[in-house]
N, C-alpha and C positions, 0 to 999 in steps of 0.2 A: 807358552801364555803372553800376552805383549798387556802392560797396564802405561797408565796416562799421566803424565806428571799436572799436576794441583800448576793454576796457574795464580800464579798469591800478586801476580798485579795488577789482575782484577778482577775484585771477588766477582761469584758471580750477583746476578739481581736477586731479587724477594722472588719472584716469578721462578726463574729459572734454579734457582734455593727446593722452591716446596719440590718443580719437576721433579729432579734430580732424583731427592729424598722419595716422594713419590715412587719414582720408578726403581731405586735400591729397596725397596719395603715389599712391589709386587717379583721383583725377581725372588729374594728372597722366599721368598712362599710359592712364585710359579715355579723356580726347580726343587725348591722342598716336594715338590707335589706332582712331579711333569719330571725329572729329571734335565740333563745339561742338551736335552735331545730338542726341549724347548725354544720357540724364538725370539726375539728380542722383539717381534710385533703381538705375541705373542703378551710378552709382558708387560708392553704398552697398550695393550686394550683391560690388562687387568692393574695398571696405573690410571687407567680414562682420560689417555695423552691421547696424541698421539703420535700414529709411527716418523713422522722425521724429527718429530721434538724425541725421541727415543735413540736420534742417531747423532743428531745434535748432542749428543751427552757423549754417548760411546756407541766408536766408527764399530761396533761389532760386540756380540754379546761376549763373548771371553773376555770385552775389559767387561763389565757385566758383572762376569762371573770374577774376574779376578776383584772389583772395587767390595766385591760379598765375604769372599772365603779368605780371602788371607791373611784375617785374624779369624775364622773356622778354621781353619789349616795349624794355626799357630797355636788356639786354643785346646787339640789334641794332642800335640807336641809336648805341651807343658803337661800334660795329665800325665804322659808318660816319664816327663821326671819327676814328677811327683811321688809316683809310686814305684818308680831305681831307687826313690828316695826313701821314702817307708819306712819305718823301723822294721817292722812285719811283712816282707819281702810280699807273703800270698794274700794278707791282705790287701797289701798295693797295689798287688796283679788281676782279684777282685775289685776292685774301685774304676782300675783302668779298664775293664772289660765292660763290665755295669757302663761307665760314663763316658765312653765309647760308642759303645754297641748303640746303645741311646740315646746318642746322636745322630749316628749314622740309618740307624731305622728308622727313624722320625721322619730326614731328611735325607730323600732320595740323590740330592746336585750335593752335599754335600761327603755322601760317598762313593761317586761318582769323579769327583774332585779327590780324591784318600787314593784313587784308585789311579787316576796321577791318569784320565781322560781327556781334556784337555787342555792341556799341558805340550807344552815343547817336553821333548825326553830326555833334557837338559835338566827340566822343573821337576819333572818327574824321579829323579835320581834324585834331588836333593831332599823332596821330602820323604824316602827309600828311607836316607843316610840318614836324617835328623830324625827319622823312629825311632829306626831300631836301633842306636847307639844308647838313649836310655831303658829301649827295653832287653837288650842285650842284657848289659847289667841288672835290671831286675829279673830275669831268667838264675843267672848264676849263685846273686846274690839268696832265691830262694831256694833251688839246688842244696847249698851250702847248709842253709837251714834245715833245710832234711821236708820242703813242707813242697818241693816239685819233685815232679818223675824226674829222676838223669836222667833217662833220652829222651825228656822233650828239652824241645825249641825255638827260636823268634818264633820262627816260618810257624811254628803249631801255634803260637798265641794270636799268629794275625787269619790264620783257617778259622780257629773258634773264632772271630770276630766276623769273619766270615759270610761263612756257616749262618750266625746270629741273626746276616743279615737280610739273607736272605730267608730265611724265613719271615722275616718281615716284610720285605719287600714283595714275598705270594697271600700273603694274609691282612695286610695290612689296612686293607677294605675293607674286613668282615670282621675282625680279631686282631686290630694293632697291636699287644702287648701281648701275644700266645708266643710267641718267641724266646720271650721269659720263662716257659715253663720252660726252654730246651738245657737254656744260660747253666743253671744246676749238672745238670746231666753231660753237658761238655766238659764242665768245669772238673768235676769225678774222673774221671776222663785223665786227666792231666796230674791228679793227686799221687802220688805211689804209693804200690801195691797192686793196682791195677791188669789185667788182665795184658797180656805180651804184646804188643805193637807187633806188624805184620810184613810190614813195610817200612824202610829206611822213612825219615823227613826231607822232603824236596831239598834242596840247598841252596843260598843266598845267588847262585845263577841263573837257574833252572828257575827258581820265582819271580823272580824277573823276567826273565824269556817268559815267560808266561802270562804275567804281567802285560809284557806290550802285548799281548799276539791277543788280548783279552781285549788291553784301551781301539786297536786295530780294527774292532772287530765292531766294536763302538761306533769308529768313526763310520766304517762302511754302511750300519747300518742306519745314519742318519745323511748319507749322500744321497741324490738322485742326477746320472745325467743331467745337464744344462736342454732346461727345453722338457723337460719330458711332464714336468705338473703344468705345463702351460705358458712359465715364465723359468728367465733362464738365474741357474746358478739356486731355483729359490729350493729350498731342502720338503720332503713326504708333511702329509699330515700328522698330526699325530700319532692319531690307531694303529695307521699306515706304519710309521717311525718304532709306536710301543711293539709292534706285531716281529717287524726284523730285530730288534737286540735282543728279543727273547731267543731269538731266534741263531744269534752273536753270540747269546751270554754264555760261559762254562756251567753258569746250573744247570743240576737237573730234573727235569719239573715232569712226574706222574702225568 
């Protein structure tokens, strides 16, 4: 993901600053609803500005994504750090899962950013490493306090959040809070004394491999050959992109 450096020598004119703020606000709403396969044209339309105006502020949609989500990613990592420092590690884990699953369930764009979909591999690795470190501390402390089952690992926490987000993705338009029904069911499975787990957890290397494959599938779902839509380099329409993204998703829906 690329970012733009602020021009400190030439502040934006009032109308330009208004347009940029409108694009950021519209981008936040559009990406939350439709994910990162929404185009900069879509954002410009929502903001009520011309497409040319949008491209004067952001050379591509990923510059806008960076402007919107850098702070949001930092907030997720801060939540992990706060959870790791909680006196009661299980309470910290509950707060982290509730906060992060809630944020990602309500914001498809944030969920895809956390999966590393729009980033370079290096940037995605940085997100993964930054959030894994405090969660590892949290998992170790919860085990020491006897509130987390001994065989649970950091990857299990991530999978719980992913499963809750998939429920929200499937039912968000008709029952946006349904994921909360399954939250205690999944969390009960992390408690000591539960049923025997039939397979071991996924290790970190395989998890990174799975995330990379998922990211590639998401990217392919947004691509068409030059000229296939009548416009060189144009991405698919929203409904077609969504269908192809569903096909590429690792989630299995009935």
